[in-house]
C-alpha positions as CSV (number, residue, x, y, z in Angstrom):
1,M,-4.3,14.3,6.0
2,P,-1.2,12.7,4.6
3,D,-1.5,9.4,6.5
4,S,-4.1,6.9,7.8
5,Y,-4.2,5.7,11.4
6,R,-4.3,1.9,11.3
7,L,-5.4,-0.4,14.1
8,H,-6.9,-3.8,14.6
9,D,-10.4,-4.4,16.1
10,F,-9.0,-5.9,19.3
11,E,-7.0,-2.6,19.8
12,L,-10.1,-0.6,19.2
13,F,-12.2,-2.5,21.7
14,G,-9.2,-3.1,24.1
15,H,-8.7,0.7,24.5
16,A,-12.3,1.7,24.6
17,T,-14.4,2.4,27.7
18,T,-17.6,0.4,27.6
19,A,-21.0,0.8,29.3
20,A,-23.8,-1.8,28.9
21,E,-27.4,-0.8,29.4
22,P,-29.7,-2.9,31.6
23,G,-30.8,-6.0,29.8
24,G,-27.5,-6.2,27.8
25,T,-29.2,-5.4,24.5
26,V,-27.3,-2.1,24.0
27,R,-23.6,-1.5,24.6
28,R,-21.9,1.9,24.3
29,H,-18.2,2.3,23.7
30,H,-15.9,5.2,23.5
31,W,-12.5,5.1,21.9
32,Q,-10.1,8.0,22.3
33,G,-7.2,7.9,19.8
34,P,-4.2,10.2,19.7
35,A,-4.9,13.9,19.6
36,A,-4.0,14.1,15.9
37,V,-6.5,11.3,15.1
38,G,-9.6,12.0,17.1
39,A,-12.3,9.9,18.9
40,L,-15.1,7.5,18.0
41,R,-18.2,6.5,19.8
42,F,-19.7,3.2,18.8
43,T,-23.0,1.8,20.0
44,E,-23.9,-1.9,19.5
45,Y,-27.4,-3.2,19.4
46,D,-27.9,-7.0,19.7
47,L,-30.6,-8.0,17.3
48,P,-32.0,-11.4,16.2
49,G,-29.5,-13.0,13.9
50,G,-27.2,-10.0,13.8
51,L,-25.8,-6.8,15.2
52,L,-26.3,-3.1,14.5
53,T,-23.4,-0.9,15.2
54,E,-23.5,2.9,15.0
55,L,-20.1,4.7,14.7
56,E,-19.9,8.4,15.3
57,G,-17.2,10.8,16.2
58,S,-14.8,13.6,15.5
59,L,-11.9,12.4,13.3
60,Q,-9.0,14.5,12.1
61,Q,-7.5,11.7,10.1
62,T,-8.6,8.6,8.1
63,V,-8.9,5.5,10.3
64,E,-8.3,2.0,8.9
65,L,-9.7,-0.8,11.0
66,Q,-8.3,-4.3,10.3
67,L,-10.7,-7.1,11.4
68,V,-9.1,-10.2,13.0
69,D,-10.8,-13.6,12.8
70,H,-13.7,-11.9,11.0
71,Q,-16.8,-14.2,10.7
72,P,-18.6,-14.4,7.4
73,C,-21.5,-12.0,7.3
74,I,-23.8,-10.0,5.1
75,G,-23.5,-6.3,6.0
76,M,-25.7,-3.3,5.3
77,V,-23.7,0.0,5.4
78,V,-25.7,3.3,5.7
79,Q,-23.3,6.2,5.5
80,L,-24.5,9.4,7.2
81,A,-21.4,11.6,7.2
82,G,-18.0,11.1,5.7
83,H,-17.4,8.1,3.6
84,S,-16.2,4.5,4.0
85,E,-14.5,1.8,2.1
86,S,-14.6,-2.0,2.7
87,V,-11.4,-3.7,1.4
88,M,-11.8,-7.4,1.0
89,E,-9.7,-10.3,-0.5
90,K,-7.7,-9.5,-3.7
91,G,-7.9,-5.8,-2.7
92,R,-11.5,-5.3,-4.0
93,R,-12.8,-2.0,-2.6
94,F,-16.4,-1.1,-2.0
95,R,-17.1,2.6,-1.3
96,V,-20.1,4.3,0.3
97,E,-20.5,8.1,0.3
98,A,-22.5,10.2,2.7
99,Q,-26.3,9.6,2.5
100,Q,-25.8,6.4,0.5
101,D,-26.0,2.7,1.4
102,N,-25.2,-0.7,0.0
103,L,-25.3,-4.3,1.0
104,L,-22.1,-6.3,1.2
105,Y,-21.3,-10.0,1.5
106,E,-18.1,-10.5,3.4
107,P,-17.2,-14.3,3.4
108,S,-13.5,-13.8,4.0
109,P,-11.7,-13.4,7.4
110,D,-9.5,-10.8,5.9
111,V,-11.5,-7.5,5.8
112,R,-10.4,-3.9,6.4
113,H,-12.7,-1.0,6.9
114,V,-11.6,2.6,6.1
115,F,-13.4,5.5,7.8
116,Q,-12.7,8.9,6.2
117,P,-14.3,11.9,7.8
118,A,-15.7,15.0,6.2
119,A,-15.1,18.4,7.9
120,G,-13.9,16.4,10.9
121,G,-17.1,14.4,11.3
122,Y,-17.8,10.7,10.7
123,H,-21.1,8.9,11.2
124,A,-22.2,5.5,9.8
125,V,-24.5,2.6,10.7
126,H,-23.5,-1.0,10.0
127,L,-25.9,-3.9,10.2
128,R,-24.3,-7.3,10.2
129,F,-26.4,-10.5,9.6
130,E,-25.4,-14.1,10.0
131,P,-25.6,-15.5,6.4
132,T,-28.0,-18.3,7.4
133,Y,-30.3,-15.9,9.2
134,F,-30.3,-13.4,6.3
135,T,-31.0,-16.2,3.8
136,S,-34.0,-17.3,6.0
137,L,-35.4,-13.8,5.7
138,V,-35.3,-13.6,1.9
139,Q,-35.5,-17.1,0.6
140,D,-39.3,-17.4,0.9
141,N,-40.0,-14.1,-0.7
142,A,-40.3,-14.3,-4.5
143,E,-39.6,-10.6,-4.9
144,W,-36.6,-10.3,-2.6
145,L,-34.7,-13.5,-3.5
146,P,-33.7,-12.5,-7.1
147,L,-31.9,-9.5,-5.6
148,Y,-29.3,-11.7,-4.1
149,E,-28.9,-14.5,-6.6
150,H,-25.5,-13.2,-7.6
151,I,-24.3,-13.0,-4.0
152,L,-25.6,-15.8,-1.8
153,P,-24.9,-18.9,-4.0
154,Q,-21.4,-17.9,-5.0
155,Q,-20.1,-17.2,-1.5
156,R,-17.6,-14.7,-2.7
157,P,-17.1,-11.0,-1.8
158,G,-19.7,-8.8,-3.5
159,T,-22.2,-6.1,-3.2
160,L,-25.9,-5.8,-4.1
161,F,-25.2,-2.7,-6.2
162,D,-21.9,-2.1,-8.0
163,V,-22.1,1.6,-6.9
164,A,-23.7,2.6,-3.6
165,R,-27.2,4.2,-4.0
166,P,-28.9,7.0,-2.1
167,S,-30.6,6.0,1.2
168,S,-34.4,6.2,1.3
169,P,-36.0,8.7,3.8
170,Q,-38.0,5.8,5.3
171,V,-34.8,3.8,6.1
172,L,-33.2,6.9,7.6
173,E,-36.3,7.5,9.8
174,L,-36.4,3.9,11.0
175,L,-32.7,4.1,11.9
176,G,-33.4,7.2,13.9
177,Q,-36.1,5.3,15.8
178,L,-33.7,2.4,16.5
179,R,-31.0,4.8,17.8
180,N,-33.4,6.7,20.0
181,C,-35.3,3.9,21.7
182,P,-37.4,5.3,24.6
183,Y,-37.5,2.0,26.6
184,S,-35.2,-0.2,28.7
185,G,-35.1,-3.8,29.7
186,T,-37.6,-6.2,28.0
187,L,-39.5,-3.4,26.3
188,Q,-36.3,-2.1,24.8
189,R,-35.4,-5.5,23.3
190,L,-38.9,-6.0,21.9
191,Y,-38.9,-2.4,20.5
192,L,-35.5,-2.8,18.9
193,E,-36.5,-6.2,17.3
194,A,-39.7,-4.7,15.9
195,R,-38.0,-1.6,14.4
196,F,-35.2,-3.8,13.0
197,L,-37.7,-5.9,11.1
198,D,-39.5,-2.8,9.9
199,L,-36.1,-1.5,8.7
200,F,-35.3,-4.7,6.9
201,V,-38.6,-4.8,5.0
202,A,-38.3,-1.1,4.1
203,Q,-34.7,-1.6,2.8
204,Q,-35.8,-4.5,0.6
205,Q,-38.6,-2.5,-0.9
206,H,-36.2,0.4,-1.5
207,Y,-33.7,-2.0,-3.2
208,L,-36.5,-3.3,-5.4
209,T,-37.4,0.1,-6.6
210,L,-33.7,0.7,-7.6
211,R,-33.7,-2.5,-9.6
212,V,-36.9,-1.8,-11.6
213,A,-35.0,-2.0,-14.9
214,P,-31.9,-4.1,-14.3
215,A,-29.6,-5.2,-17.1
216,R,-30.3,-8.7,-18.4
217,R,-28.3,-11.3,-16.5
218,R,-26.1,-12.2,-19.5
219,E,-25.3,-8.6,-20.2
220,R,-24.6,-7.9,-16.6
221,D,-22.3,-10.9,-16.3
222,L,-20.4,-9.6,-19.3
223,L,-20.0,-6.1,-17.9
224,L,-18.8,-7.5,-14.5
225,A,-16.3,-9.6,-16.4
226,V,-15.1,-6.5,-18.2
227,R,-14.8,-4.7,-14.8
228,D,-12.8,-7.6,-13.4
229,Y,-10.5,-7.6,-16.4
230,L,-9.9,-3.9,-16.0
231,D,-9.1,-4.5,-12.3
232,E,-6.3,-6.7,-13.4
233,H,-5.1,-4.7,-16.4
234,Y,-5.8,-1.1,-15.4
235,A,-2.1,-0.2,-15.8
236,N,-2.1,-1.1,-19.5
237,P,-5.6,-1.7,-20.8
238,P,-6.6,-2.2,-24.4
239,G,-8.4,0.5,-26.4
240,L,-12.2,0.5,-26.2
241,H,-12.6,-1.1,-29.6
242,D,-10.2,-4.0,-28.7
243,L,-11.7,-4.4,-25.3
244,A,-15.2,-4.7,-26.7
245,R,-14.0,-7.3,-29.3
246,L,-12.2,-9.2,-26.6
247,F,-15.6,-9.7,-24.9
248,G,-17.6,-10.4,-28.0
249,T,-19.5,-7.1,-28.1
250,N,-19.2,-3.7,-29.7
251,D,-17.9,-0.5,-28.3
252,F,-21.3,1.3,-28.4
253,L,-23.0,-1.4,-26.3
254,L,-19.9,-1.6,-24.0
255,K,-19.9,2.2,-23.4
256,K,-23.6,2.3,-22.8
257,G,-23.9,-0.7,-20.6
258,F,-20.8,0.1,-18.5
259,R,-22.1,3.6,-17.7
260,E,-25.5,2.3,-16.8
261,L,-24.2,-0.4,-14.5
262,F,-21.3,1.4,-12.9
263,D,-22.3,5.0,-13.2
264,T,-19.0,5.9,-14.9
265,T,-17.3,5.5,-18.2
266,V,-14.7,2.8,-19.0
267,F,-12.0,5.5,-19.1
268,G,-13.3,7.0,-15.8
269,Y,-13.2,3.6,-14.1
270,V,-9.6,3.0,-15.2
271,A,-8.5,6.5,-14.2
272,E,-10.1,6.1,-10.7
273,K,-8.6,2.6,-10.3
274,R,-5.1,3.9,-11.2
275,L,-5.3,6.8,-8.7
276,T,-6.7,4.7,-5.8
277,E,-4.1,2.0,-6.4
278,A,-1.4,4.7,-6.5
279,R,-2.6,6.2,-3.3
280,A,-2.7,2.8,-1.6
281,L,0.9,2.0,-2.7
282,L,2.1,5.4,-1.6
283,T,0.5,5.0,1.8
284,H,1.3,1.4,2.5
285,S,4.6,0.6,0.8
286,D,8.1,2.0,0.6
287,A,8.1,2.0,-3.2
288,A,9.5,5.3,-4.7
289,V,7.0,7.7,-6.2
290,Q,8.2,7.2,-9.7
291,D,7.9,3.4,-9.3
292,V,4.4,3.6,-8.0
293,A,3.4,5.9,-10.9
294,A,4.9,3.6,-13.5
295,R,3.3,0.5,-11.8
296,V,-0.2,1.9,-12.1
297,G,0.2,3.1,-15.7
298,F,1.4,6.7,-15.4
299,S,4.7,8.0,-16.8
300,N,4.0,11.7,-17.3
301,A,4.9,13.5,-14.1
302,A,2.9,16.6,-14.6
303,H,-0.3,14.7,-15.5
304,F,0.1,12.3,-12.6
305,A,0.6,15.1,-10.1
306,T,-2.3,17.1,-11.5
307,A,-4.7,14.1,-11.6
308,F,-3.6,12.9,-8.1
309,K,-4.1,16.3,-6.4
310,R,-7.4,16.9,-8.2
311,R,-8.7,13.5,-6.9
312,F,-7.3,13.5,-3.3
313,G,-6.4,17.2,-2.6
314,L,-2.8,16.2,-1.9
315,T,0.4,15.7,-3.9
316,P,1.9,12.2,-4.1
317,Q,4.7,13.2,-1.7
318,Q,2.1,14.3,0.9
319,V,0.6,10.8,1.2
320,R,3.9,9.1,1.8
321,R,4.1,7.2,5.0
322,P,6.8,8.4,7.4
323,G,10.3,7.2,6.7
324,S,9.5,6.0,3.1
325,P,11.6,7.2,0.2
326,G,10.9,10.6,-1.2
327,G,9.9,11.5,-4.7
328,A,13.3,12.4,-6.1
329,G,13.6,11.5,-9.7
330,W,9.9,10.9,-10.4
331,L,9.8,13.9,-12.7
332,G,11.5,11.8,-15.4
333,L,8.4,9.9,-16.3
334,N,7.1,10.0,-19.9
335,A,3.7,8.5,-20.8
336,A,0.3,10.1,-20.2
337,L,-2.8,8.6,-18.6
338,T,-4.6,9.4,-21.8
339,S,-2.5,7.0,-23.7
340,C,-4.9,4.2,-22.5
341,Q,-7.1,5.4,-25.4
342,L,-10.3,4.5,-23.7
């Protein structure tokens, strides 16, 4: 799949057929894209203080959905098949793999969702809460509120977990009950509201079990600062020893804490950042392949091509958008990814 199919939310809904069930609590839509892209079915459930949307379909190509006039929300993403990314301000990406979930705070009107199928299938459930309603649900619970102290007061894009975590069987079961409501009309609305609250409580209890031994706040803030620094300097980062000294710690604690918090090494994070940024530039800009490679920190052609294909299953030229310059001349690059010495 060399390219992504991009559209805005008004295009998605404007070209979809819609059927509302009696009572107006549930709306079912069907969007048929070009034959080379596929189709999506999305079902919306109106809930108190929010909206649950189920997206399911057969996709032959990655779909990127740009939201227009997006209202601030707190969203829970449960990925059932394929994987998704939410791209927020400053290009920060939050990824959720199949059978994982995470909670995202989206305060910015500029949000893009990327739906990538697996074996032609895509299936996910998104729960969107109004921030004031979500806060009212957690603020009086002494156990739940500490989970969100790094998200709610700061009003900036973020996630509950830095890496999405496996979904619990109870949460998946309750989602199934929501999606297969046996009632209509008033009973349907009452049933959906009850299952929604059951789901919310179950999800909070699950999140608590995943945070049994969180890093101390000061250490966590330091590691998040390191991560943000690497996001800005991934093309030419300092060595591990210098990076640790820059943040007033030692390389042993940095390596240990970084792996525990982000489930990857410092080097692994930089390598992934370089490759994902390279793919985004190749897909969405006209920059030549050799310029993209140099911009993200590569200058060895063989290493870049090998790492890129291992990560995405495609060569750099195969992800070029139509009409962009080819890769002629990119084989003259010289430095290796490993020169970052992390």
